[in-house]
C-alpha positions in Angstrom: 111.3 69.2 114.2 112.1 68.0 110.7 112.5 70.1 107.5 109.1 68.7 106.1 107.4 70.1 109.3 109.3 73.4 109.1 108.0 73.8 105.3 104.7 72.8 106.2 104.9 75.7 108.8 106.2 77.9 106.3 103.6 77.1 103.6 100.8 77.8 106.4 102.4 81.0 107.1 102.8 82.3 103.7 99.1 81.7 103.2 98.2 83.8 106.1 100.9 86.5 105.3 99.7 86.5 101.6 96.3 86.9 103.2 97.2 89.9 105.5 99.5 91.9 103.0 97.0 91.8 99.7 93.4 90.9 100.6 93.6 92.2 104.2 95.3 95.7 103.3 93.0 96.1 100.5 89.8 95.4 102.4 91.0 97.1 105.6 92.1 100.4 103.9 89.1 100.7 102.2 87.0 100.1 105.2 89.1 102.3 107.2 88.8 105.5 105.1 85.2 105.1 104.7 85.0 104.1 101.0 83.4 100.8 101.7 81.2 99.5 104.6 82.6 96.5 106.5 79.9 94.3 105.0 80.5 95.7 101.7 82.6 92.6 100.2 80.7 89.8 99.2 82.1 86.4 98.6 80.1 85.9 95.6 80.9 88.9 93.5 83.8 89.6 91.4 85.1 93.2 92.2 87.8 95.1 93.2 91.2 96.1 91.2 92.9 93.5 89.0 95.8 93.0 91.4 93.0 92.4 94.2 91.2 89.7 92.2 94.5 87.7 91.6 95.5 88.1 95.1 92.1 86.4 96.0 92.7 83.5 93.5 96.7 83.4 94.9 95.5 83.2 98.4 92.7 80.6 97.4 95.3 78.3 95.4 97.3 78.3 99.0 94.4 77.2 100.8 93.6 74.5 98.1 96.9 73.1 98.2 98.0 73.4 101.9 95.7 70.4 103.0 97.2 68.1 100.5 100.8 69.0 101.5 99.9 68.8 105.2 98.6 65.2 104.6 101.7 64.1 102.8 104.0 65.6 105.3 102.0 63.9 108.0 102.5 60.4 105.9 106.2 61.5 105.8 106.2 61.8 109.8 104.2 58.7 110.3 106.1 56.6 108.0 109.7 57.9 109.4 110.5 59.0 105.5 113.3 61.3 105.6 116.7 62.5 104.5 118.1 65.1 102.2 116.1 64.3 98.9 112.9 64.9 101.4 114.1 67.9 102.5 115.3 69.4 99.2 111.7 68.3 97.8 110.0 70.0 100.6 112.1 73.2 100.4 111.5 73.2 96.7 107.8 73.1 97.1 107.5 75.7 99.4 109.6 77.5 97.5 107.8 77.0 94.5 104.5 78.0 96.1 105.9 81.6 97.1 107.1 82.4 93.9 103.8 80.9 92.2 101.9 83.3 94.7 104.3 86.2 93.8 104.2 86.0 90.2 100.0 85.6 90.2 99.8 88.8 92.3 102.6 91.1 91.1 102.7 90.7 87.3 100.2 91.3 84.6 99.0 88.0 83.8 100.5 87.8 80.0 100.7 84.2 78.4 104.4 84.0 79.2 103.4 85.0 83.1 100.7 82.7 82.9 103.1 79.7 81.7 105.7 80.6 84.5 102.8 80.3 87.1 101.8 76.7 85.8 105.6 75.8 85.6 105.8 76.8 89.2 102.5 75.1 90.2 103.9 71.9 88.2 106.8 71.9 90.2 105.0 71.6 93.5 102.5 68.8 92.0 105.7 67.1 90.7 107.1 67.3 94.3 104.5 66.0 96.0 104.3 62.9 93.4 107.9 62.4 94.3 107.2 62.5 98.1 104.3 60.2 97.7 106.4 57.9 95.9 109.1 57.9 98.7 106.3 57.1 101.2 104.9 54.2 99.4 108.2 52.8 98.6 109.0 52.7 102.3 105.6 50.9 103.1 107.0 48.1 100.7 104.1 48.5 98.2 106.3 49.0 95.3 109.8 47.4 94.5 
């Protein structure tokens, strides 16, 4: 399996683990202790502790970006674009995603923390664009 595929699998795994160990733990601990009925969590209502609301948003960020990364990795695979640069960019994207999620969930959102979180997101976007550029170049659409 190629490094881009491994990092895509890592991204998906991180998305699931983030769900399980933040939102899942929060909800199930309340359900199993009888503090909230199983039907007590509404998708359209902002509720819960601050870190829990941040965890929900961090998970949503992962879900929003996972298909983008998947399409790029698929295009890399189909066009047979690879090599050390691709591998390092993919690893960087996964690392930045994990760090962005951790910063979002674990730290109080001051201006400095929000700037760090944005920087980590921006690193992923730049990584996406680098990979897309490499695919386009391989296809011969640009010199």
